Backbone of each chain as nested JSON, in Angstrom:
{
  "chains": [
    {"id": "A", "residues": [
      {"number": 1, "name": "MET", "atoms": {"N": [14.422, -7.9, 11.364], "CA": [13.776, -6.151, 11.224], "C": [12.979, -6.283, 10.383]}},
      {"number": 2, "name": "LYS", "atoms": {"N": [11.883, -5.426, 10.495], "CA": [10.697, -5.269, 9.92], "C": [10.593, -3.995, 8.847]}},
      {"number": 3, "name": "VAL", "atoms": {"N": [10.686, -4.156, 7.25], "CA": [10.893, -2.835, 6.424], "C": [9.371, -2.672, 5.766]}},
      {"number": 4, "name": "ARG", "atoms": {"N": [9.045, -1.749, 5.468], "CA": [7.781, -1.279, 4.765], "C": [8.198, -0.781, 3.496]}},
      {"number": 5, "name": "VAL", "atoms": {"N": [7.706, -1.161, 2.498], "CA": [7.975, -0.573, 1.042], "C": [6.872, -0.208, 0.47]}},
      {"number": 6, "name": "HIS", "atoms": {"N": [6.857, 1.051, 0.004], "CA": [5.665, 1.887, -0.404], "C": [5.918, 1.833, -1.871]}},
      {"number": 7, "name": "VAL", "atoms": {"N": [5.038, 1.599, -2.666], "CA": [4.997, 1.611, -4.264], "C": [4.027, 2.457, -4.577]}},
      {"number": 8, "name": "MET", "atoms": {"N": [4.051, 3.408, -5.315], "CA": [3.059, 4.143, -5.754], "C": [3.288, 4.4, -7.499]}},
      {"number": 9, "name": "LEU", "atoms": {"N": [2.12, 4.488, -8.464], "CA": [2.642, 4.989, -9.524], "C": [3.186, 6.383, -9.626]}},
      {"number": 10, "name": "LYS", "atoms": {"N": [4.042, 6.872, -10.61], "CA": [4.518, 8.12, -10.606], "C": [3.628, 9.209, -11.186]}},
      {"number": 11, "name": "ALA", "atoms": {"N": [3.535, 10.421, -10.685], "CA": [2.605, 11.551, -11.235], "C": [2.636, 11.404, -12.784]}},
      {"number": 12, "name": "GLY", "atoms": {"N": [1.444, 11.588, -13.25], "CA": [1.207, 11.46, -14.865], "C": [0.922, 10.321, -15.194]}},
      {"number": 13, "name": "VAL", "atoms": {"N": [1.153, 9.038, -14.488], "CA": [0.896, 7.895, -15.029], "C": [-0.722, 7.504, -14.793]}},
      {"number": 14, "name": "LEU", "atoms": {"N": [-1.252, 7.424, -15.495], "CA": [-2.689, 7.132, -15.363], "C": [-3.047, 5.925, -14.343]}},
      {"number": 15, "name": "ASP", "atoms": {"N": [-3.884, 6.065, -13.37], "CA": [-4.401, 5.101, -12.146], "C": [-5.581, 4.772, -12.197]}},
      {"number": 16, "name": "PRO", "atoms": {"N": [-6.022, 4.097, -13.262], "CA": [-7.356, 3.343, -13.303], "C": [-8.182, 2.951, -12.059]}},
      {"number": 17, "name": "GLN", "atoms": {"N": [-7.146, 2.218, -11.322], "CA": [-8.041, 1.806, -10.028], "C": [-8.284, 2.759, -9.058]}},
      {"number": 18, "name": "GLY", "atoms": {"N": [-7.432, 3.711, -9.105], "CA": [-7.77, 4.891, -8.342], "C": [-8.763, 5.849, -8.424]}},
      {"number": 19, "name": "GLU", "atoms": {"N": [-9.015, 6.109, -9.996], "CA": [-9.859, 6.55, -10.647], "C": [-11.44, 5.979, -10.275]}},
      {"number": 20, "name": "ALA", "atoms": {"N": [-11.434, 4.488, -10.389], "CA": [-12.198, 3.461, -10.076], "C": [-12.835, 4.015, -8.462]}},
      {"number": 21, "name": "VAL", "atoms": {"N": [-11.919, 4.119, -7.588], "CA": [-12.316, 4.121, -6.032], "C": [-12.794, 5.752, -5.774]}},
      {"number": 22, "name": "ARG", "atoms": {"N": [-12.238, 6.7, -6.879], "CA": [-12.981, 8.085, -6.495], "C": [-14.22, 8.123, -6.928]}},
      {"number": 23, "name": "HIS", "atoms": {"N": [-14.528, 7.28, -8.119], "CA": [-15.817, 7.366, -8.754], "C": [-16.801, 6.736, -7.73]}},
      {"number": 24, "name": "ALA", "atoms": {"N": [-16.399, 5.658, -7.514], "CA": [-17.07, 4.588, -6.289], "C": [-17.497, 5.687, -4.993]}},
      {"number": 25, "name": "LEU", "atoms": {"N": [-16.557, 6.533, -4.481], "CA": [-16.683, 7.051, -3.37], "C": [-17.931, 8.054, -3.64]}},
      {"number": 26, "name": "GLY", "atoms": {"N": [-17.797, 8.744, -4.419], "CA": [-18.781, 9.608, -5.06], "C": [-20.241, 9.03, -5.166]}},
      {"number": 27, "name": "ALA", "atoms": {"N": [-20.188, 8.032, -5.852], "CA": [-21.724, 7.07, -6.052], "C": [-22.07, 6.708, -4.664]}},
      {"number": 28, "name": "LEU", "atoms": {"N": [-21.412, 6.618, -3.662], "CA": [-21.689, 6.457, -2.398], "C": [-22.007, 7.459, -1.412]}},
      {"number": 29, "name": "GLY", "atoms": {"N": [-22.109, 8.695, -2.123], "CA": [-22.479, 10.042, -1.447], "C": [-21.506, 10.892, -0.727]}},
      {"number": 30, "name": "PHE", "atoms": {"N": [-20.002, 10.15, -0.923], "CA": [-19.177, 10.928, -0.098], "C": [-18.715, 12.411, -1.356]}},
      {"number": 31, "name": "GLU", "atoms": {"N": [-18.453, 13.411, -0.62], "CA": [-18.371, 14.59, -1.483], "C": [-16.859, 15.044, -1.106]}},
      {"number": 32, "name": "GLY", "atoms": {"N": [-16.356, 15.766, -2.059], "CA": [-15.247, 16.731, -1.766], "C": [-14.014, 15.918, -2.098]}},
      {"number": 33, "name": "VAL", "atoms": {"N": [-14.18, 14.559, -2.643], "CA": [-12.955, 13.604, -2.912], "C": [-12.394, 14.092, -4.444]}},
      {"number": 34, "name": "SER", "atoms": {"N": [-11.391, 14.92, -4.061], "CA": [-10.958, 15.335, -5.617], "C": [-9.977, 14.757, -6.422]}},
      {"number": 35, "name": "GLY", "atoms": {"N": [-9.501, 13.352, -5.541], "CA": [-8.273, 12.738, -6.209], "C": [-8.005, 11.571, -5.357]}},
      {"number": 36, "name": "VAL", "atoms": {"N": [-7.736, 10.726, -6.173], "CA": [-7.458, 9.144, -5.392], "C": [-6.548, 8.494, -6.339]}},
      {"number": 37, "name": "ARG", "atoms": {"N": [-4.974, 8.004, -5.518], "CA": [-4.285, 7.355, -5.959], "C": [-4.02, 5.934, -5.258]}},
      {"number": 38, "name": "GLN", "atoms": {"N": [-3.805, 5.039, -5.896], "CA": [-3.903, 3.646, -5.309], "C": [-2.441, 2.934, -5.593]}},
      {"number": 39, "name": "GLY", "atoms": {"N": [-1.793, 2.78, -4.301], "CA": [-0.461, 1.962, -4.67], "C": [-0.25, 0.721, -3.7]}},
      {"number": 40, "name": "LYS", "atoms": {"N": [0.747, 0.381, -3.46], "CA": [0.956, -1.214, -2.939], "C": [1.709, -0.823, -1.568]}},
      {"number": 41, "name": "VAL", "atoms": {"N": [1.741, -1.543, -0.483], "CA": [2.53, -1.346, 0.304], "C": [3.072, -2.944, 0.668]}},
      {"number": 42, "name": "ILE", "atoms": {"N": [4.255, -3.109, 1.006], "CA": [4.746, -4.312, 0.839], "C": [5.436, -4.351, 2.021]}},
      {"number": 43, "name": "GLU", "atoms": {"N": [5.286, -5.301, 3.277], "CA": [6.006, -5.449, 4.64], "C": [6.785, -6.831, 4.617]}},
      {"number": 44, "name": "LEU", "atoms": {"N": [8.069, -6.554, 4.748], "CA": [9.391, -7.532, 4.634], "C": [9.822, -7.972, 5.867]}},
      {"number": 45, "name": "ASP", "atoms": {"N": [9.937, -8.912, 6.465], "CA": [10.494, -9.52, 7.468], "C": [11.803, -9.925, 6.979]}},
      {"number": 46, "name": "LEU", "atoms": {"N": [12.853, -9.162, 7.521], "CA": [14.395, -9.254, 6.622], "C": [15.184, -9.98, 8.12]}},
      {"number": 47, "name": "ALA", "atoms": {"N": [16.31, -10.327, 7.78], "CA": [17.328, -10.715, 8.851], "C": [17.863, -9.301, 9.405]}},
      {"number": 48, "name": "ASP", "atoms": {"N": [18.01, -9.349, 10.73], "CA": [18.371, -8.153, 11.386], "C": [19.88, -7.866, 10.648]}},
      {"number": 49, "name": "GLY", "atoms": {"N": [19.883, -6.366, 10.37], "CA": [21.207, -5.919, 9.819], "C": [21.248, -5.971, 8.181]}},
      {"number": 50, "name": "THR", "atoms": {"N": [20.172, -6.325, 7.669], "CA": [20.312, -6.323, 6.12], "C": [20.127, -4.711, 5.758]}},
      {"number": 51, "name": "PRO", "atoms": {"N": [21.38, -4.307, 4.893], "CA": [21.766, -3.079, 4.572], "C": [20.503, -2.501, 3.4]}},
      {"number": 52, "name": "ASP", "atoms": {"N": [20.328, -1.148, 3.961], "CA": [19.424, -0.305, 2.89], "C": [19.923, -0.688, 1.25]}},
      {"number": 53, "name": "SER", "atoms": {"N": [21.165, -0.996, 1.052], "CA": [21.566, -1.084, -0.544], "C": [20.673, -2.452, -0.877]}},
      {"number": 54, "name": "THR", "atoms": {"N": [20.596, -3.494, -0.125], "CA": [19.958, -4.812, -0.487], "C": [18.649, -4.556, -0.553]}},
      {"number": 55, "name": "ILE", "atoms": {"N": [18.134, -3.701, 0.235], "CA": [16.509, -3.377, 0.174], "C": [16.112, -2.398, -1.109]}},
      {"number": 56, "name": "THR", "atoms": {"N": [17.288, -1.567, -1.334], "CA": [17.089, -1.063, -2.606], "C": [17.154, -1.969, -3.963]}},
      {"number": 57, "name": "GLU", "atoms": {"N": [18.069, -3.036, -4.06], "CA": [18.109, -3.802, -4.932], "C": [16.949, -4.763, -4.971]}},
      {"number": 58, "name": "MET", "atoms": {"N": [16.265, -4.968, -3.941], "CA": [14.908, -5.848, -3.984], "C": [13.928, -5.158, -4.636]}},
      {"number": 59, "name": "CYS", "atoms": {"N": [13.767, -3.445, -4.065], "CA": [12.809, -2.709, -4.848], "C": [13.305, -2.524, -6.349]}},
      {"number": 60, "name": "GLU", "atoms": {"N": [14.46, -2.444, -6.869], "CA": [14.718, -2.065, -8.165], "C": [14.326, -3.369, -9.14]}},
      {"number": 61, "name": "LYS", "atoms": {"N": [14.583, -4.529, -8.094], "CA": [14.517, -5.746, -9.391], "C": [13.256, -6.421, -9.264]}},
      {"number": 62, "name": "LEU", "atoms": {"N": [12.584, -6.409, -8.191], "CA": [11.494, -7.143, -8.13], "C": [9.874, -5.949, -7.908]}},
      {"number": 63, "name": "LEU", "atoms": {"N": [10.253, -5.378, -6.795], "CA": [9.047, -4.908, -5.988], "C": [8.298, -3.856, -6.981]}},
      {"number": 64, "name": "ALA", "atoms": {"N": [9.162, -2.738, -7.596], "CA": [8.876, -1.509, -8.027], "C": [8.981, -1.921, -9.5]}},
      {"number": 65, "name": "ASN", "atoms": {"N": [8.177, -1.459, -10.461], "CA": [8.6, -1.173, -11.993], "C": [8.897, 0.254, -12.003]}},
      {"number": 66, "name": "THR", "atoms": {"N": [10.275, 0.701, -12.041], "CA": [10.6, 1.872, -12.078], "C": [10.344, 2.874, -13.051]}},
      {"number": 67, "name": "VAL", "atoms": {"N": [10.112, 2.374, -14.159], "CA": [9.306, 2.944, -15.353], "C": [8.395, 3.861, -14.883]}},
      {"number": 68, "name": "ILE", "atoms": {"N": [7.147, 3.13, -14.453], "CA": [6.171, 3.827, -13.852], "C": [6.006, 3.981, -12.74]}},
      {"number": 69, "name": "GLU", "atoms": {"N": [6.626, 3.258, -11.633], "CA": [6.456, 3.394, -10.136], "C": [7.595, 3.949, -9.468]}},
      {"number": 70, "name": "SER", "atoms": {"N": [7.264, 4.744, -8.206], "CA": [8.231, 5.216, -7.376], "C": [8.137, 4.429, -6.328]}},
      {"number": 71, "name": "TYR", "atoms": {"N": [9.216, 4.228, -5.384], "CA": [8.987, 3.584, -4.002], "C": [9.921, 4.149, -2.998]}},
      {"number": 72, "name": "ARG", "atoms": {"N": [9.472, 4.064, -1.813], "CA": [10.359, 4.374, -0.753], "C": [10.144, 3.271, 0.357]}},
      {"number": 73, "name": "PHE", "atoms": {"N": [11.04, 3.284, 1.197], "CA": [10.938, 2.138, 2.528], "C": [11.331, 2.964, 3.881]}},
      {"number": 74, "name": "GLU", "atoms": {"N": [10.97, 2.168, 4.731], "CA": [10.969, 2.617, 5.912], "C": [11.326, 1.378, 6.978]}},
      {"number": 75, "name": "THR", "atoms": {"N": [12.041, 1.349, 7.937], "CA": [12.191, 0.383, 8.82], "C": [11.475, 0.57, 10.21]}},
      {"number": 76, "name": "VAL", "atoms": {"N": [10.532, -0.2, 10.419], "CA": [9.349, -0.133, 11.542], "C": [9.719, -1.01, 12.668]}}
    ]},
    {"id": "B", "residues": [
      {"number": 1, "name": "MET", "atoms": {"N": [-7.081, 18.332, 2.202], "CA": [-5.99, 17.519, 2.784], "C": [-5.778, 16.162, 2.065]}},
      {"number": 2, "name": "LYS", "atoms": {"N": [-4.693, 15.65, 2.466], "CA": [-4.353, 14.604, 1.966], "C": [-4.65, 13.772, 3.228]}},
      {"number": 3, "name": "VAL", "atoms": {"N": [-4.979, 12.159, 2.791], "CA": [-5.097, 11.111, 3.802], "C": [-4.476, 9.696, 3.008]}},
      {"number": 4, "name": "ARG", "atoms": {"N": [-3.794, 9.378, 3.799], "CA": [-3.215, 8.035, 3.141], "C": [-3.88, 6.966, 4.349]}},
      {"number": 5, "name": "VAL", "atoms": {"N": [-4.396, 6.062, 3.455], "CA": [-5.146, 4.875, 4.225], "C": [-4.265, 3.625, 3.328]}},
      {"number": 6, "name": "HIS", "atoms": {"N": [-3.952, 2.931, 4.939], "CA": [-3.124, 1.592, 4.84], "C": [-4.237, 0.527, 4.723]}},
      {"number": 7, "name": "VAL", "atoms": {"N": [-4.342, -0.69, 3.894], "CA": [-5.033, -1.683, 4.225], "C": [-4.347, -2.834, 4.161]}},
      {"number": 8, "name": "MET", "atoms": {"N": [-4.456, -3.384, 5.118], "CA": [-3.493, -4.882, 5.112], "C": [-4.427, -6.219, 5.603]}},
      {"number": 9, "name": "LEU", "atoms": {"N": [-4.167, -7.079, 4.846], "CA": [-4.754, -8.495, 5.129], "C": [-4.819, -8.705, 6.642]}},
      {"number": 10, "name": "LYS", "atoms": {"N": [-5.631, -9.212, 7.609], "CA": [-5.418, -9.491, 8.801], "C": [-4.249, -10.508, 9.066]}},
      {"number": 11, "name": "ALA", "atoms": {"N": [-3.92, -10.551, 10.152], "CA": [-2.811, -11.629, 10.807], "C": [-3.853, -12.911, 10.441]}},
      {"number": 12, "name": "GLY", "atoms": {"N": [-3.14, -14.112, 9.858], "CA": [-3.863, -15.252, 9.912], "C": [-4.653, -15.556, 8.344]}},
      {"number": 13, "name": "VAL", "atoms": {"N": [-4.9, -14.388, 7.737], "CA": [-5.462, -14.456, 6.624], "C": [-4.369, -14.961, 5.244]}},
      {"number": 14, "name": "LEU", "atoms": {"N": [-4.572, -15.85, 4.622], "CA": [-3.749, -16.468, 3.633], "C": [-3.244, -15.308, 2.727]}},
      {"number": 15, "name": "ASP", "atoms": {"N": [-1.992, -14.984, 2.627], "CA": [-1.894, -13.799, 1.476], "C": [-0.866, -14.475, 0.337]}},
      {"number": 16, "name": "PRO", "atoms": {"N": [-1.775, -14.981, -0.643], "CA": [-0.776, -15.511, -1.772], "C": [0.231, -14.74, -2.551]}},
      {"number": 17, "name": "GLN", "atoms": {"N": [-0.378, -13.117, -2.518], "CA": [0.591, -12.327, -3.192], "C": [1.836, -12.214, -2.447]}},
      {"number": 18, "name": "GLY", "atoms": {"N": [1.95, -11.857, -1.291], "CA": [2.875, -11.903, -0.249], "C": [3.904, -12.999, -0.545]}},
      {"number": 19, "name": "GLU", "atoms": {"N": [3.315, -14.167, -0.526], "CA": [4.121, -15.622, -0.632], "C": [4.826, -15.798, -1.96]}},
      {"number": 20, "name": "ALA", "atoms": {"N": [4.088, -14.927, -2.975], "CA": [4.415, -14.96, -4.306], "C": [5.794, -14.074, -4.242]}},
      {"number": 21, "name": "VAL", "atoms": {"N": [5.824, -13.099, -3.618], "CA": [6.948, -11.851, -3.889], "C": [8.082, -12.581, -2.526]}},
      {"number": 22, "name": "ARG", "atoms": {"N": [7.732, -13.21, -1.613], "CA": [8.57, -14.091, -0.835], "C": [9.631, -14.916, -1.725]}},
      {"number": 23, "name": "HIS", "atoms": {"N": [8.772, -15.936, -2.372], "CA": [9.224, -16.8, -3.024], "C": [10.066, -16.182, -4.377]}},
      {"number": 24, "name": "ALA", "atoms": {"N": [9.792, -15.016, -4.704], "CA": [10.406, -14.491, -6.013], "C": [11.87, -13.886, -5.474]}},
      {"number": 25, "name": "LEU", "atoms": {"N": [11.802, -13.323, -4.232], "CA": [12.829, -12.889, -3.776], "C": [13.849, -13.906, -3.513]}},
      {"number": 26, "name": "GLY", "atoms": {"N": [13.421, -15.001, -2.979], "CA": [14.529, -16.261, -2.759], "C": [15.146, -16.444, -4.133]}},
      {"number": 27, "name": "ALA", "atoms": {"N": [14.473, -16.59, -4.899], "CA": [14.871, -16.933, -6.65], "C": [15.73, -15.958, -7.139]}},
      {"number": 28, "name": "LEU", "atoms": {"N": [15.7, -14.909, -6.716], "CA": [16.714, -14.028, -7.2], "C": [17.804, -13.912, -6.435]}},
      {"number": 29, "name": "GLY", "atoms": {"N": [18.011, -14.893, -5.55], "CA": [19.391, -14.68, -4.501], "C": [18.889, -13.95, -3.345]}},
      {"number": 30, "name": "PHE", "atoms": {"N": [18.039, -13.238, -2.699], "CA": [18.113, -12.657, -1.561], "C": [17.904, -13.665, -0.279]}},
      {"number": 31, "name": "GLU", "atoms": {"N": [18.719, -13.658, 0.518], "CA": [18.512, -14.411, 1.674], "C": [17.688, -13.612, 2.954]}},
      {"number": 32, "name": "GLY", "atoms": {"N": [17.267, -14.603, 3.833], "CA": [16.95, -13.986, 5.177], "C": [15.817, -13.355, 4.919]}},
      {"number": 33, "name": "VAL", "atoms": {"N": [14.727, -13.43, 3.969], "CA": [13.414, -12.837, 3.974], "C": [12.372, -14.053, 4.494]}},
      {"number": 34, "name": "SER", "atoms": {"N": [12.209, -13.832, 5.843], "CA": [11.084, -14.791, 6.119], "C": [10.021, -14.551, 6.186]}},
      {"number": 35, "name": "GLY", "atoms": {"N": [9.311, -13.377, 5.896], "CA": [8.116, -13.373, 5.724], "C": [7.53, -11.894, 4.671]}},
      {"number": 36, "name": "VAL", "atoms": {"N": [6.589, -12.148, 3.828], "CA": [6.182, -10.853, 2.978], "C": [4.448, -10.804, 3.038]}},
      {"number": 37, "name": "ARG", "atoms": {"N": [4.05, -9.626, 3.549], "CA": [2.81, -9.455, 3.596], "C": [2.434, -8.134, 2.51]}},
      {"number": 38, "name": "GLN", "atoms": {"N": [1.495, -8.308, 1.517], "CA": [1.075, -7.273, 0.707], "C": [-0.017, -6.588, 1.006]}},
      {"number": 39, "name": "GLY", "atoms": {"N": [-0.103, -5.362, 0.709], "CA": [-1.397, -4.496, 1.303], "C": [-1.592, -3.453, 0.201]}},
      {"number": 40, "name": "LYS", "atoms": {"N": [-2.562, -2.79, 0.347], "CA": [-2.927, -1.684, -0.086], "C": [-2.297, -0.309, 0.219]}},
      {"number": 41, "name": "VAL", "atoms": {"N": [-2.26, 0.637, -0.24], "CA": [-2.246, 1.949, 0.25], "C": [-3.0, 3.098, -0.763]}},
      {"number": 42, "name": "ILE", "atoms": {"N": [-3.676, 3.65, -0.006], "CA": [-4.589, 4.49, -0.947], "C": [-4.653, 6.103, -0.495]}},
      {"number": 43, "name": "GLU", "atoms": {"N": [-4.261, 6.964, -1.479], "CA": [-3.997, 8.135, -1.003], "C": [-5.363, 9.105, -1.887]}},
      {"number": 44, "name": "LEU", "atoms": {"N": [-5.784, 9.852, -0.527], "CA": [-7.262, 10.574, -0.791], "C": [-7.063, 12.01, -0.6]}},
      {"number": 45, "name": "ASP", "atoms": {"N": [-7.124, 12.736, -1.592], "CA": [-7.387, 14.079, -1.57], "C": [-8.892, 14.809, -1.212]}},
      {"number": 46, "name": "LEU", "atoms": {"N": [-9.073, 15.098, 0.126], "CA": [-10.37, 15.312, 0.469], "C": [-10.295, 16.797, 0.771]}},
      {"number": 47, "name": "ALA", "atoms": {"N": [-11.494, 17.07, 0.899], "CA": [-11.765, 18.785, 0.999], "C": [-11.139, 19.043, 2.656]}},
      {"number": 48, "name": "ASP", "atoms": {"N": [-10.629, 20.23, 2.735], "CA": [-9.898, 20.371, 4.246], "C": [-11.107, 20.251, 5.204]}},
      {"number": 49, "name": "GLY", "atoms": {"N": [-10.895, 19.664, 6.147], "CA": [-11.89, 19.517, 7.447], "C": [-12.721, 18.569, 7.377]}},
      {"number": 50, "name": "THR", "atoms": {"N": [-12.607, 17.577, 6.74], "CA": [-12.988, 16.14, 6.482], "C": [-12.914, 15.475, 7.754]}},
      {"number": 51, "name": "PRO", "atoms": {"N": [-13.967, 15.16, 8.6], "CA": [-13.959, 14.505, 9.948], "C": [-13.358, 13.083, 9.866]}},
      {"number": 52, "name": "ASP", "atoms": {"N": [-12.637, 12.783, 10.593], "CA": [-12.032, 11.378, 10.876], "C": [-13.313, 10.317, 10.62]}},
      {"number": 53, "name": "SER", "atoms": {"N": [-14.318, 10.813, 11.334], "CA": [-15.672, 9.798, 11.272], "C": [-15.891, 9.541, 9.822]}},
      {"number": 54, "name": "THR", "atoms": {"N": [-15.989, 10.635, 8.912], "CA": [-16.187, 10.505, 7.487], "C": [-15.234, 9.391, 6.876]}},
      {"number": 55, "name": "ILE", "atoms": {"N": [-13.765, 9.476, 6.978], "CA": [-12.938, 8.714, 6.493], "C": [-13.186, 7.376, 6.934]}},
      {"number": 56, "name": "THR", "atoms": {"N": [-13.635, 7.252, 8.326], "CA": [-13.833, 5.674, 8.828], "C": [-15.032, 5.199, 8.131]}},
      {"number": 57, "name": "GLU", "atoms": {"N": [-15.667, 5.925, 7.499], "CA": [-16.873, 5.134, 6.812], "C": [-16.52, 5.306, 5.392]}},
      {"number": 58, "name": "MET", "atoms": {"N": [-15.91, 5.652, 4.848], "CA": [-14.994, 5.474, 3.522], "C": [-14.383, 4.076, 3.495]}},
      {"number": 59, "name": "CYS", "atoms": {"N": [-13.572, 4.025, 4.675], "CA": [-12.851, 2.74, 4.655], "C": [-13.958, 1.469, 4.876]}},
      {"number": 60, "name": "GLU", "atoms": {"N": [-14.606, 1.683, 5.923], "CA": [-15.676, 0.675, 6.04], "C": [-16.589, 0.127, 5.042]}},
      {"number": 61, "name": "LYS", "atoms": {"N": [-16.903, 1.213, 4.478], "CA": [-18.027, 0.914, 2.988], "C": [-17.398, 0.461, 2.083]}},
      {"number": 62, "name": "LEU", "atoms": {"N": [-16.323, 0.795, 1.45], "CA": [-15.473, 0.834, 0.302], "C": [-14.004, 0.274, 0.248]}},
      {"number": 63, "name": "LEU", "atoms": {"N": [-13.157, 0.988, 1.084], "CA": [-11.863, 0.633, 0.862], "C": [-11.408, -0.54, 1.559]}},
      {"number": 64, "name": "ALA", "atoms": {"N": [-11.937, -1.06, 2.498], "CA": [-11.185, -2.051, 3.207], "C": [-12.676, -3.108, 3.274]}},
      {"number": 65, "name": "ASN", "atoms": {"N": [-12.304, -4.558, 3.35], "CA": [-13.175, -5.435, 3.582], "C": [-12.823, -5.926, 4.901]}},
      {"number": 66, "name": "THR", "atoms": {"N": [-13.609, -5.561, 5.945], "CA": [-13.424, -5.497, 7.306], "C": [-13.246, -7.093, 7.724]}},
      {"number": 67, "name": "VAL", "atoms": {"N": [-13.923, -8.054, 6.782], "CA": [-14.045, -9.451, 7.69], "C": [-12.349, -9.864, 7.198]}},
      {"number": 68, "name": "ILE", "atoms": {"N": [-11.693, -9.429, 6.291], "CA": [-10.246, -9.867, 6.007], "C": [-9.15, -8.998, 6.337]}},
      {"number": 69, "name": "GLU", "atoms": {"N": [-9.467, -7.778, 6.304], "CA": [-8.723, -6.744, 6.03], "C": [-8.733, -5.787, 7.229]}},
      {"number": 70, "name": "SER", "atoms": {"N": [-7.637, -5.179, 7.508], "CA": [-7.556, -4.184, 8.736], "C": [-7.343, -3.042, 7.908]}},
      {"number": 71, "name": "TYR", "atoms": {"N": [-7.259, -1.663, 8.52], "CA": [-7.089, -0.444, 7.81], "C": [-6.695, 0.276, 8.921]}},
      {"number": 72, "name": "ARG", "atoms": {"N": [-5.904, 1.339, 8.621], "CA": [-5.556, 2.623, 9.378], "C": [-5.479, 3.873, 8.515]}},
      {"number": 73, "name": "PHE", "atoms": {"N": [-5.678, 4.856, 9.145], "CA": [-5.295, 5.911, 8.037], "C": [-4.572, 7.12, 9.017]}},
      {"number": 74, "name": "GLU", "atoms": {"N": [-3.727, 7.984, 8.091], "CA": [-3.216, 9.027, 8.694], "C": [-3.263, 10.265, 7.714]}},
      {"number": 75, "name": "THR", "atoms": {"N": [-3.34, 11.643, 8.067], "CA": [-3.27, 12.616, 7.253], "C": [-1.743, 13.012, 7.018]}},
      {"number": 76, "name": "VAL", "atoms": {"N": [-1.547, 13.48, 5.974], "CA": [-0.14, 13.644, 5.304], "C": [-0.141, 14.974, 4.871]}}
    ]}
  ]
}
């Protein structure tokens, strides 16, 4: 089974990477870009039947830093 | 409008970051992880009515390196 995990910085946490992208889009002439946030997406190939609780554990232990990042996952 | 852009390394392009995650999950005792690919997700706040062609241009010019990365975007 294939699982896609999205990891984003929590609201309120400074995102310099996103800020750099916003600035660069402006410099390239794109207007109306009022905000950019950059995160990670991790695609996992897991054994069929891996329970959600195991995936949550993977996220909490390794994939996301839950102090500053939020995550969500979906089976694809 | 809010647009979410997903940027992933193309199939066949070595993904050392994903490989490191796969290795770390194994070291943490998670079994059955047969593959990991890591990519980026970029959330853009754009002016309402921004056409898809403009978003495609942003992706091609800045957000993705189309030689080694593929992208897709969705309005959320």
